[in-house]
Structure formats: structure tokens, C-alpha cells
C-alpha positions in Angstrom: -10.6 -4.0 -15.5 -13.6 -5.9 -15.2 -16.8 -4.6 -13.0 -16.8 -7.4 -11.3 -14.4 -8.2 -8.0 -10.9 -8.0 -9.8 -9.3 -10.9 -10.9 -5.8 -11.6 -10.1 -3.9 -14.7 -11.3 -1.6 -16.3 -8.2 1.9 -18.3 -9.4 3.4 -20.0 -6.4 5.0 -23.1 -6.2 4.9 -23.9 -2.7 1.4 -25.4 -2.1 1.0 -24.2 1.1 1.9 -20.7 0.2 -0.1 -19.9 -2.9 -3.2 -21.4 -0.4 -2.1 -18.4 1.9 -2.4 -15.6 -0.9 -5.2 -16.7 -2.7 -7.0 -17.0 1.2 -5.7 -13.8 1.9 -6.7 -12.3 -1.8 -10.4 -14.0 -1.2 -11.1 -12.1 2.1 -10.1 -9.0 0.6 -13.4 -9.8 -1.7 -10.7 -10.4 -5.3 -11.5 -13.3 -7.2 -8.7 -15.4 -7.5 -7.2 -18.0 -10.4 -3.7 -19.9 -8.9 -1.5 -21.7 -10.6 1.8 -23.5 -9.5 4.3 -22.6 -11.6 4.9 -20.5 -15.0 3.5 -23.1 -17.5 1.1 -23.6 -16.1 -0.6 -19.6 -15.8 1.1 -19.3 -19.4 -1.9 -22.0 -20.8 -4.3 -20.0 -18.5 -4.0 -16.3 -19.8 -3.7 -18.5 -23.4 -6.4 -20.8 -23.1 -8.4 -17.9 -21.5 -10.6 -15.9 -22.7 -11.5 -14.9 -18.8 -9.9 -11.3 -17.5 -7.3 -11.4 -15.4 -6.8 -8.1 -14.1 -3.3 -8.7 -12.3 -0.6 -11.9 -12.2 0.9 -12.4 -8.4 3.9 -14.0 -9.2 7.0 -16.0 -7.0 10.1 -14.8 -8.2 12.2 -18.0 -7.3 10.0 -20.1 -10.0 11.7 -24.0 -10.4 12.1 -24.1 -14.2 10.8 -20.6 -15.9 11.4 -17.9 -13.1 8.7 -14.9 -12.3 11.0 -12.6 -14.9 10.7 -15.0 -16.9 6.9 -15.8 -17.0 6.1 -11.6 -16.4 8.1 -11.1 -19.7 6.0 -14.1 -21.0 2.6 -12.6 -20.1 3.3 -9.6 -21.4 3.4 -10.7 -24.4 -0.1 -12.9 -24.3 -1.8 -9.5 -22.9 0.7 -6.8 -22.7 -1.0 -4.8 -20.0 -1.5 -6.6 -17.5 0.2 -5.4 -14.1 2.6 -7.5 -12.2 3.9 -7.8 -8.9 6.5 -9.4 -8.4 6.7 -11.4 -4.7 9.9 -12.1 -3.4 11.5 -12.6 0.0 14.7 -10.9 -1.8 12.7 -7.7 -3.0 14.9 -5.0 -2.3 17.5 -6.5 -3.9 15.9 -7.3 -7.1 15.4 -5.4 -10.1 11.9 -4.9 -11.7 10.6 -3.2 -14.4 8.9 0.4 -13.6 5.9 -0.3 -14.8 6.0 -3.6 -12.6 5.5 -4.0 -9.2 7.2 -5.2 -5.8 7.0 -6.5 -2.1 8.4 -8.4 0.3 8.3 -11.9 2.0 6.9 -12.3 4.4 3.7 -9.3 4.5 0.9 -8.0 6.3 -2.8 -8.6 4.7 -2.8 -5.1 5.4 1.0 -4.6 3.2 -1.2 -6.8 0.3 -4.2 -5.6 0.0 -3.1 -2.0 0.4 -0.4 -3.0 -2.4 -2.9 -4.4 -4.5 -5.4 -1.7 -4.5 -2.8 1.3 -5.4 -1.9 -1.5 -8.8 -5.1 -1.5 -9.4 -6.2 1.9 -9.4 -8.8 1.1 -5.9 
């Protein structure tokens, strides 16, 4: 993890939802990068030397869904923590080394989940 504020890559195709998540994470003093889909997120991971401490992605992305994104992101950055956000959190099966938060979530729930994943 970086020595400065941890950097979170938020991947969400709904502009309003993405904006709200980014605003909340920035208020919680995280550095945030954003992508409107899986391809943009993978391009960022492949082309940037910037440290990313966590990917927070919607599961239901158009085209390549969040689970496919997670698999490909881990090929680029094997130890990268993944947090899925889903309105169907109780029904999705995620690998043991990945995490899920149900939509809608409160600011406190998001803060606690992200800090737990990052070991803060």
C-alpha cells in the first residue's frame, strides 16, 4: 500500500452513482481514480505506473462484467484487492480473496469496508 492516502480505482458505468462514490471516498480522504467501464479500468492499470491499492467495481457492468474485470486486473496486478458493489450482494459468489458490499450502502459501511480491506 502506498505511503500517502490509499488510491482506489472506482469502476461504475452509471455516471451519477460513480460520482457519488467518488465524492464519498474523497471526503474519507482516499485518492480516487475513476473509470466508466472495464476496458477503461484495464487500460488505466496496464498503461499507468500509478499505485492502486483497491479496485471498487460494480458487478453488473455492460460488456465485460465486474468479475471478468477482476480476473484480468489480477493478471496485471496480482495482489490487487477487489471490492465488488452489487444490489444483489447476498446472491453473488465471490472468491475468498475478494470482497463485496451491498448497494445501497451507507457512508459508514463503505468507510468500514474499505478500511478493513486496506488493513487500516
